[in-house]
C-alpha positions in Angstrom: 0.0 0.0 0.0 1.3 3.4 -0.9 1.9 5.7 2.1 -0.5 8.6 2.1 1.2 11.9 1.4 0.8 14.6 4.1 -1.3 17.6 3.1 -0.3 21.3 3.4 -2.8 24.1 2.9 -1.2 27.3 1.8 -3.3 30.4 2.3 -2.5 32.7 -0.6 -1.0 31.8 -4.0 1.2 34.8 -4.9 4.9 34.5 -5.6 6.1 33.9 -2.0 3.2 31.4 -1.4 4.2 29.7 -4.7 7.8 29.4 -3.4 6.4 27.6 -0.3 4.2 25.4 -2.4 7.1 24.3 -4.6 9.2 23.4 -1.6 6.5 21.4 0.1 5.6 19.6 -3.2 9.2 18.7 -3.8 9.4 17.2 -0.2 6.5 14.9 -0.9 3.4 16.9 0.4 0.1 17.3 -1.4 -0.6 21.0 -1.7 -3.8 23.0 -1.6 -3.7 26.7 -2.0 -6.6 29.2 -1.3 -7.1 32.5 -3.0 -9.4 35.5 -3.6 -11.9 35.5 -6.5 -9.7 38.1 -8.2 -6.1 37.5 -6.9 -4.0 40.7 -6.7 -0.6 38.9 -7.3 1.8 40.9 -9.5 4.4 38.3 -10.5 1.8 36.2 -12.3 4.2 34.1 -14.3 5.6 32.6 -11.1 2.4 32.7 -9.0 -0.1 29.8 -8.9 -2.7 32.5 -8.4 -2.7 32.6 -12.2 -4.6 29.3 -12.2 -7.6 31.2 -10.8 -7.8 33.2 -14.1 -6.4 30.7 -16.6 -7.7 27.4 -15.1 -4.2 26.0 -14.8 -0.7 27.3 -14.6 2.8 25.8 -14.4 5.7 27.2 -12.5 9.1 25.5 -12.8 7.6 22.3 -14.1 4.9 22.0 -11.4 1.3 22.4 -12.5 -1.5 24.0 -10.5 -5.2 23.6 -11.4 -8.2 25.6 -10.2 -10.4 23.4 -8.1 -13.5 23.5 -5.9 -14.3 22.3 -2.4 -15.6 19.1 -4.1 -13.0 18.6 -6.8 -9.6 19.2 -5.1 -9.0 15.5 -4.3 -8.9 14.6 -8.0 -6.4 17.3 -8.7 -4.1 16.0 -5.9 -4.4 12.5 -7.3 -2.9 13.7 -10.5 0.1 15.1 -8.6 -0.9 18.7 -9.2 -1.4 21.6 -6.9 -5.0 22.5 -6.2 -5.9 26.2 -6.1 -9.3 27.0 -4.6 -11.2 30.3 -4.6 -11.7 30.1 -0.8 -10.6 33.3 1.0 -12.3 32.1 4.3 -10.4 28.8 4.3 -13.5 26.6 4.3 -11.3 23.8 2.9 -9.7 23.5 6.3 -12.9 21.9 7.6 -12.9 19.3 4.8 -9.2 18.5 4.5 -7.0 16.8 7.1 -4.1 19.2 6.8 -0.8 18.3 8.5 0.5 21.8 7.9 -1.0 25.3 7.3 1.1 28.1 5.8 -0.3 31.6 6.0 1.3 33.3 3.0 -1.4 35.9 2.3 1.2 38.6 3.1 -1.5 41.0 4.5 1.0 42.4 7.0 -1.6 41.8 9.6 -3.5 39.0 11.2 -5.7 37.1 8.8 -7.6 34.8 11.1 -5.1 32.0 11.0 -4.5 30.5 14.5 -2.7 27.6 16.0 -6.0 25.8 16.4 -6.4 25.5 12.6 -3.9 22.7 12.0 -1.3 20.5 13.4 1.6 22.7 12.4 1.0 26.4 11.5 3.6 28.5 9.8 3.1 32.2 9.0 5.1 34.3 6.6 6.1 37.9 7.4 4.8 40.5 9.9 1.4 40.5 11.5 1.9 37.2 13.5 3.5 36.3 16.8 5.2 32.9 16.9 4.0 30.9 19.9 0.6 32.7 19.9 -0.8 33.0 16.3 1.5 30.4 14.7 4.0 27.8 15.7 6.7 29.6 13.6 7.0 32.8 11.7 9.4 33.2 8.7 11.3 36.5 8.2 10.4 37.9 4.7 12.4 41.1 4.7 15.3 41.1 2.3 18.7 41.2 4.0 20.8 39.1 6.3 17.8 37.8 8.2 15.7 36.7 5.2 14.3 33.2 5.7 15.1 33.1 9.5 12.8 30.7 11.4 11.3 32.5 14.4 9.9 30.3 17.1 9.2 33.1 19.6 8.3 36.6 18.6 7.6 38.4 15.4 9.1 39.1 12.0 10.5 42.6 11.2 7.7 45.2 10.8 6.6 46.2 7.4 8.6 49.3 6.3 6.6 50.0 3.2 9.8 50.1 1.3 10.4 47.4 -1.4 13.6 45.4 -1.2 16.5 46.6 -3.4 16.9 44.9 -6.8 19.6 46.1 -9.2 20.1 49.3 -7.1 16.4 50.2 -7.3 13.9 50.1 -4.4 10.6 52.0 -4.3 10.9 53.4 -7.9 10.7 50.0 -9.4 7.1 49.6 -8.2 4.4 50.8 -10.5 1.3 52.2 -8.8 -2.2 53.1 -10.0 -2.6 56.8 -10.7 -6.4 56.6 -10.1 -9.2 54.2 -9.3 -10.5 52.0 -12.2 -9.6 49.2 -14.5 -6.2 48.4 -16.0 -5.5 48.1 -19.7 -2.2 46.5 -20.5 0.2 48.0 -23.0 3.1 45.6 -22.2 3.3 42.0 -21.2 5.3 40.5 -18.4 8.8 39.8 -19.8 8.7 42.7 -22.2 11.8 45.0 -22.2 10.8 48.6 -21.6 12.6 51.9 -21.9 12.3 54.8 -19.5 9.2 56.7 -20.4 7.4 53.9 -22.1 3.7 53.5 -21.4 3.5 50.1 -19.6 -0.3 50.2 -18.9 -3.2 52.6 -18.5 -5.8 53.0 -15.7 -8.9 54.5 -17.2 -6.8 56.1 -19.9 -4.3 57.5 -17.4 -0.8 56.2 -18.5 1.5 54.3 -16.2 5.1 55.1 -17.2 8.3 53.0 -16.9 10.5 55.0 -14.5 13.7 53.5 -16.0 14.8 50.9 -18.5 14.4 47.3 -17.7 12.1 44.3 -17.9 8.5 44.3 -16.9 8.7 41.8 -14.0 5.1 41.7 -13.0 1.7 43.4 -13.5 -1.7 43.0 -12.0 -4.4 41.1 -13.9 -6.8 43.1 -16.1 -9.8 41.8 -14.2 -8.7 43.3 -10.9 -10.3 46.7 -10.1 -7.6 49.0 -8.7 -7.5 52.0 -6.5 -5.2 55.0 -6.5 -1.8 54.2 -5.1 -2.2 50.5 -5.3 0.8 48.4 -6.5 0.0 47.2 -10.0 3.4 46.4 -11.5 7.1 46.0 -11.1 10.1 46.8 -13.3 13.3 44.9 -13.0 16.3 47.1 -13.7 18.5 44.0 -14.5 16.6 43.8 -17.8 16.8 39.9 -18.1 13.5 38.5 -19.3 14.5 35.0 -18.1 14.0 36.0 -14.5 10.2 36.4 -15.0 9.8 32.6 -15.4 11.8 31.6 -12.3 10.8 32.1 -8.6 12.9 34.7 -6.9 15.7 34.1 -4.4 13.4 35.6 -1.8 10.5 33.2 -2.6 12.9 30.2 -2.6 14.5 31.2 0.7 11.2 31.8 2.4 9.6 28.7 1.0 12.4 26.4 2.1 12.4 28.0 5.5 8.7 27.3 5.9 9.2 23.7 4.9 12.2 23.3 7.3 10.1 24.8 10.2 7.2 22.5 9.5 9.3 19.4 9.4 11.2 20.4 12.6 8.1 21.1 14.6 6.2 18.2 13.1 9.0 15.7 14.0 9.2 17.1 17.5 5.5 16.5 18.0 5.6 13.1 16.3 3.1 14.1 13.6 5.4 14.3 10.6 8.2 11.9 9.6 11.0 12.7 7.3 9.7 12.3 3.8 11.4 10.3 1.1 
């Protein structure tokens, strides 16, 4: 008889959540992810949130399929990641999850508690390890990135994006007004300073410098003034848009390590083969 694979439920399916999903999938877990009806992920090429819009989406050779509260077991049987539109986490009442990872990145409590699952891991600020979750993973770029926190909190949100290629806040594209987005460029396109990348209700969003369009919000998402809707990578290498970031990989592997460590200590998870 084949040993049943343990199940992890990842709340959120953006790029950091996808990094966690890939780590758990590689370690032998079945993976369910939950999302909003209109995910606001920016790095859609490396986010399983894209499966909500497209029906299915592959990242680094792993395929995710949109599923329902009834159909997710069949998706897992195929070896794929199941992505549910389930912002309230109703699947937690139907699935026997060994691990829950809160990767919503809301920078505040999202309702995840230690009562929700056997092992609860939270990414980033807004949680206290030992109270809200069994472990919190540091998500701020720098020396502490990926640190497993078993008591206390991650660094507070500074509102300042991490540095990439010498650029920080100016690499983020923000909505100039409320409305709908019309794309002028695709993720992976090389842009020059001053190029129109997209428009919000005819108001142009301009590339602040030359580089590669690393991410942009989906057209179906209504946006509000000041909302993050895109990201330009000054390194200008289109290959990067199809590979999870160093940050997502570090955070995802740390979440897996924390889950295995805590699970083994409690006798509820064995080392997977």
